[in-house]
C-alpha positions as CSV (number, residue, x, y, z in Angstrom):
1,M,-32.4,-0.8,10.8
2,K,-33.7,-3.2,13.4
3,L,-34.4,-6.7,12.1
4,P,-37.8,-8.3,12.9
5,K,-37.7,-10.7,15.8
6,L,-38.6,-13.7,13.6
7,D,-35.5,-13.1,11.4
8,L,-33.3,-12.8,14.4
9,D,-34.6,-16.1,15.8
10,L,-34.1,-17.8,12.5
11,R,-30.5,-16.4,12.4
12,E,-29.8,-17.6,15.9
13,R,-31.1,-21.1,15.1
14,A,-29.0,-21.2,11.9
15,L,-25.9,-20.2,13.8
16,A,-26.5,-22.8,16.5
17,G,-27.1,-25.6,13.9
18,L,-24.4,-24.9,11.4
19,V,-21.7,-23.0,13.2
20,T,-19.8,-25.8,15.1
21,P,-17.1,-25.0,17.6
22,D,-14.3,-25.7,15.1
23,I,-15.8,-23.2,12.7
24,E,-16.0,-20.7,15.5
25,A,-12.4,-21.3,16.2
26,L,-11.4,-21.0,12.6
27,V,-13.2,-17.8,12.0
28,H,-11.9,-16.4,15.3
29,R,-8.4,-16.9,13.9
30,I,-9.2,-14.7,10.9
31,P,-8.7,-11.0,11.9
32,K,-11.7,-9.1,10.4
33,P,-12.6,-5.9,12.1
34,V,-16.3,-5.1,11.7
35,G,-18.3,-2.1,12.7
36,S,-21.0,-1.8,15.4
37,F,-23.6,-3.2,13.0
38,G,-21.4,-6.3,12.3
39,Y,-20.2,-5.3,8.8
40,D,-16.9,-4.1,7.4
41,P,-16.7,-1.4,4.8
42,W,-17.0,-4.0,1.9
43,G,-20.1,-5.6,3.3
44,Y,-18.5,-8.6,5.0
45,N,-20.6,-9.9,7.9
46,E,-19.1,-12.5,10.3
47,D,-22.4,-14.2,11.2
48,T,-23.3,-14.7,7.6
49,F,-19.8,-15.9,6.8
50,K,-20.0,-18.5,9.7
51,I,-23.3,-19.8,8.5
52,T,-22.2,-20.0,4.9
53,L,-19.0,-21.7,5.8
54,G,-21.0,-24.3,7.8
55,I,-23.1,-25.0,4.7
56,L,-20.2,-25.0,2.3
57,R,-18.1,-27.3,4.4
58,Q,-20.9,-30.0,4.1
59,I,-20.9,-29.5,0.3
60,Y,-17.1,-29.3,0.2
61,D,-16.6,-32.6,2.2
62,K,-19.7,-34.7,1.3
63,Y,-20.9,-33.6,-2.2
64,F,-17.8,-32.6,-4.1
65,R,-15.5,-34.6,-1.7
66,V,-12.7,-32.0,-2.2
67,T,-9.1,-32.7,-1.5
68,A,-6.8,-29.6,-1.3
69,F,-3.1,-30.0,-1.9
70,G,-0.4,-27.5,-1.2
71,L,-2.3,-25.3,1.3
72,E,1.1,-24.8,3.0
73,H,2.0,-22.6,0.1
74,V,-0.7,-20.0,1.0
75,P,0.7,-17.3,3.4
76,A,-1.1,-17.3,6.7
77,R,-0.9,-13.5,6.8
78,G,-0.3,-10.6,4.5
79,R,-1.3,-9.7,1.0
80,V,-1.5,-12.5,-1.6
81,L,-3.2,-13.2,-5.0
82,I,-4.6,-16.6,-5.5
83,I,-4.9,-17.3,-9.3
84,P,-6.9,-20.3,-10.4
85,N,-8.2,-21.7,-13.6
86,H,-12.0,-21.1,-14.1
87,S,-14.8,-23.4,-15.2
88,G,-18.2,-24.9,-14.3
89,Q,-20.8,-22.3,-15.6
90,L,-21.6,-21.3,-12.0
91,P,-18.9,-20.0,-9.6
92,I,-18.6,-23.3,-7.8
93,D,-14.8,-23.3,-8.1
94,G,-14.6,-19.9,-6.4
95,F,-16.7,-21.2,-3.4
96,L,-14.6,-24.3,-3.2
97,V,-11.2,-22.5,-3.3
98,G,-12.5,-20.0,-0.7
99,T,-13.7,-22.8,1.5
100,A,-10.3,-24.5,1.2
101,L,-8.6,-21.3,2.3
102,A,-11.0,-20.8,5.2
103,L,-10.4,-24.4,6.4
104,N,-6.7,-24.2,5.9
105,P,-5.1,-25.8,9.0
106,N,-1.9,-23.8,8.4
107,G,-3.7,-20.6,8.8
108,P,-7.3,-19.9,7.8
109,R,-7.9,-17.0,5.4
110,L,-11.0,-15.1,4.4
111,A,-10.7,-15.0,0.6
112,R,-11.8,-11.8,-1.1
113,A,-13.0,-13.2,-4.4
114,M,-13.3,-10.7,-7.3
115,I,-16.8,-11.3,-8.7
116,E,-18.2,-10.5,-12.1
117,R,-20.2,-7.3,-12.5
118,F,-23.4,-9.1,-13.5
119,F,-23.7,-10.9,-10.1
120,P,-24.9,-7.8,-8.1
121,T,-27.7,-7.3,-10.8
122,V,-29.3,-10.5,-9.5
123,P,-31.6,-9.6,-6.5
124,F,-30.1,-10.4,-3.1
125,L,-27.1,-12.3,-4.7
126,G,-24.8,-9.2,-4.7
127,N,-25.4,-8.5,-1.1
128,F,-24.9,-12.1,-0.1
129,L,-21.6,-12.4,-2.0
130,N,-20.4,-9.2,-0.3
131,A,-21.4,-10.6,3.1
132,I,-19.2,-13.6,2.6
133,G,-16.2,-11.7,1.2
134,G,-16.9,-11.1,-2.5
135,V,-16.0,-7.8,-4.1
136,I,-16.8,-6.5,-7.6
137,G,-13.8,-7.3,-9.7
138,D,-12.2,-4.1,-10.8
139,P,-8.5,-3.0,-10.4
140,V,-9.4,-0.2,-7.8
141,N,-11.2,-2.6,-5.5
142,C,-8.5,-5.2,-5.9
143,S,-5.8,-2.7,-5.2
144,K,-7.5,-1.5,-2.0
145,M,-8.0,-5.1,-0.8
146,L,-4.2,-5.8,-1.3
147,E,-3.3,-2.6,0.5
148,M,-5.3,-4.0,3.4
149,D,-3.2,-7.2,3.3
150,E,-6.1,-9.4,2.1
151,A,-6.0,-12.7,0.3
152,V,-7.6,-12.1,-3.0
153,I,-8.9,-14.7,-5.5
154,V,-8.7,-13.6,-9.2
155,F,-9.9,-15.6,-12.1
156,P,-8.0,-14.1,-15.1
157,E,-10.0,-16.1,-17.6
158,G,-13.2,-14.4,-16.4
159,V,-16.4,-15.5,-18.2
160,R,-14.2,-16.9,-21.0
161,G,-13.3,-19.7,-18.5
162,S,-16.5,-20.2,-16.6
163,G,-18.6,-20.3,-19.7
164,K,-16.4,-22.6,-21.8
165,L,-18.0,-25.7,-23.4
166,F,-17.3,-29.2,-22.3
167,R,-15.4,-30.0,-25.4
168,D,-12.9,-27.3,-24.3
169,R,-12.6,-28.7,-20.7
170,Y,-9.2,-28.0,-19.1
171,K,-8.0,-25.8,-22.0
172,L,-7.0,-22.5,-20.4
173,K,-8.5,-19.5,-22.1
174,R,-6.8,-16.2,-22.5
175,F,-5.6,-14.6,-19.3
176,G,-6.0,-10.8,-18.7
177,N,-2.9,-8.9,-17.6
178,G,-4.6,-6.9,-14.8
179,F,-3.7,-9.1,-11.9
180,M,0.0,-9.0,-12.9
181,H,0.1,-5.3,-12.8
182,L,-1.4,-5.3,-9.4
183,A,1.0,-8.0,-8.2
184,I,4.0,-6.0,-9.4
185,N,2.8,-2.6,-8.2
186,H,1.9,-3.9,-4.8
187,D,4.8,-6.3,-4.3
188,V,2.3,-9.2,-3.9
189,P,3.2,-13.0,-4.2
190,I,1.1,-14.9,-6.6
191,V,-0.1,-18.5,-5.7
192,P,-1.1,-20.4,-8.8
193,C,-4.0,-22.6,-8.3
194,A,-5.6,-25.5,-10.3
195,V,-9.2,-26.8,-9.8
196,V,-9.7,-30.2,-11.3
197,G,-13.3,-31.6,-11.3
198,C,-15.4,-28.5,-11.8
199,E,-15.4,-29.0,-15.6
200,E,-17.6,-32.0,-15.0
201,T,-20.0,-30.5,-12.6
202,M,-22.0,-28.7,-15.3
203,P,-20.9,-29.8,-18.8
204,A,-22.1,-27.3,-21.3
205,L,-23.0,-28.6,-24.8
206,A,-23.6,-25.2,-26.3
207,D,-24.1,-21.5,-25.5
208,I,-27.5,-20.2,-26.4
209,H,-26.4,-16.6,-27.3
210,P,-29.8,-15.1,-28.1
211,L,-31.2,-16.2,-24.7
212,A,-28.1,-15.0,-22.9
213,K,-28.5,-11.5,-24.6
214,L,-32.2,-11.4,-23.8
215,L,-31.5,-12.2,-20.1
216,G,-28.6,-9.8,-19.9
217,L,-26.2,-12.7,-19.1
218,P,-22.7,-13.3,-20.4
219,Y,-23.7,-16.8,-21.6
220,F,-26.6,-19.3,-21.2
221,P,-25.4,-22.8,-21.5
222,L,-27.3,-25.8,-22.9
223,L,-26.7,-28.4,-20.2
224,P,-27.8,-32.1,-19.8
225,V,-29.0,-31.2,-16.3
226,Y,-29.3,-27.8,-14.7
227,W,-27.9,-28.9,-11.3
228,P,-24.2,-29.4,-10.5
229,L,-23.2,-33.0,-10.7
230,P,-21.2,-34.5,-7.8
231,A,-17.9,-34.7,-9.5
232,K,-14.8,-35.3,-7.3
233,V,-12.9,-32.1,-7.0
234,N,-9.2,-31.7,-6.3
235,I,-7.5,-28.3,-5.7
236,Y,-3.8,-27.7,-6.1
237,F,-2.0,-24.7,-4.7
238,G,1.4,-24.1,-6.1
239,K,4.5,-22.4,-4.7
240,P,4.3,-18.6,-4.5
241,M,5.7,-16.6,-7.5
242,K,7.1,-13.1,-7.2
243,F,7.6,-10.6,-10.1
244,G,8.9,-7.1,-10.3
245,P,9.7,-4.6,-9.2
246,G,7.5,-2.5,-11.5
247,P,6.3,-0.8,-13.4
248,V,6.3,-3.0,-16.5
249,T,5.1,-2.6,-20.0
250,E,2.1,-4.5,-21.3
251,A,4.4,-6.8,-23.3
252,E,6.5,-7.5,-20.2
253,A,3.4,-8.2,-18.2
254,T,2.2,-10.6,-20.8
255,V,5.4,-12.6,-20.4
256,C,5.0,-12.8,-16.7
257,V,1.3,-13.8,-17.0
258,D,2.3,-16.6,-19.4
259,E,4.7,-17.9,-16.7
260,V,1.8,-18.0,-14.2
261,K,-0.4,-19.7,-16.8
262,D,2.2,-22.3,-17.4
263,E,2.4,-23.2,-13.7
264,I,-1.4,-23.5,-13.5
265,R,-1.4,-25.7,-16.6
266,K,1.2,-27.9,-15.0
267,L,-0.9,-28.2,-11.8
268,V,-4.0,-29.0,-14.0
269,D,-2.1,-31.7,-15.9
270,Q,-0.8,-33.1,-12.5
271,G,-4.4,-33.2,-11.2
272,L,-5.8,-34.9,-14.4
273,M,-2.9,-37.5,-14.2
274,E,-3.4,-38.2,-10.5
275,R,-7.2,-38.5,-10.4
276,K,-8.6,-42.0,-10.5
277,S,-12.2,-41.2,-11.6
278,I,-14.4,-38.3,-12.4
279,F,-17.0,-39.1,-9.8
């Protein structure tokens, strides 16, 4: 479908204003074949990604003032699972981890983030997340991404982590085992990742369950302010971990998952110990 001229003009102005030469160079280093309409089979669009990265870099550098440690541990090529802790009510941590990977001077990567199923139910949001690399988080999608040698971000805590209350900050919730089976079956290295700071961006005092159910949301937090606070965020990438070969039983997978969880907990503790202030 041909876009109206006005939309094309706006898109060109956005590209010119936000997509600086260094972003062009970074994205150029990320091999992403797209079709004649500018999309890959999963909905990724290079122009949308460039514009979004231009915006996110400003938020990353100036609002949350992110410092990323251990980016050298992320392989510049080939399949890899990035496994972070989850928090913050909104997927701010996912955007920031993805931005860190895209800006990685050791080798920029387009992160394929596994997103919750309710996001595509929000008008326009699902298509936008697809355009910048998001994919609905189910094992089949993740498996196909890994077969294509993608870098995939998986939050094993899911909504249990993102929707936690402020009193439970930095307490890791239960991890699902799905990512471990995928890592073993596809011979994929796991990079543990800790995000320190997002717990303070949107501190939830309570979860209003009836309202969440009415709106079809996994949770509806009671917040002091409904806007992310400018907490200082630090991201820690640990050394890659390998498990297998598979297959493994569920009990064996749980033992391996606990090893990854322990590494993430150590990185979180390191971040909390090293940070000098919340804001």
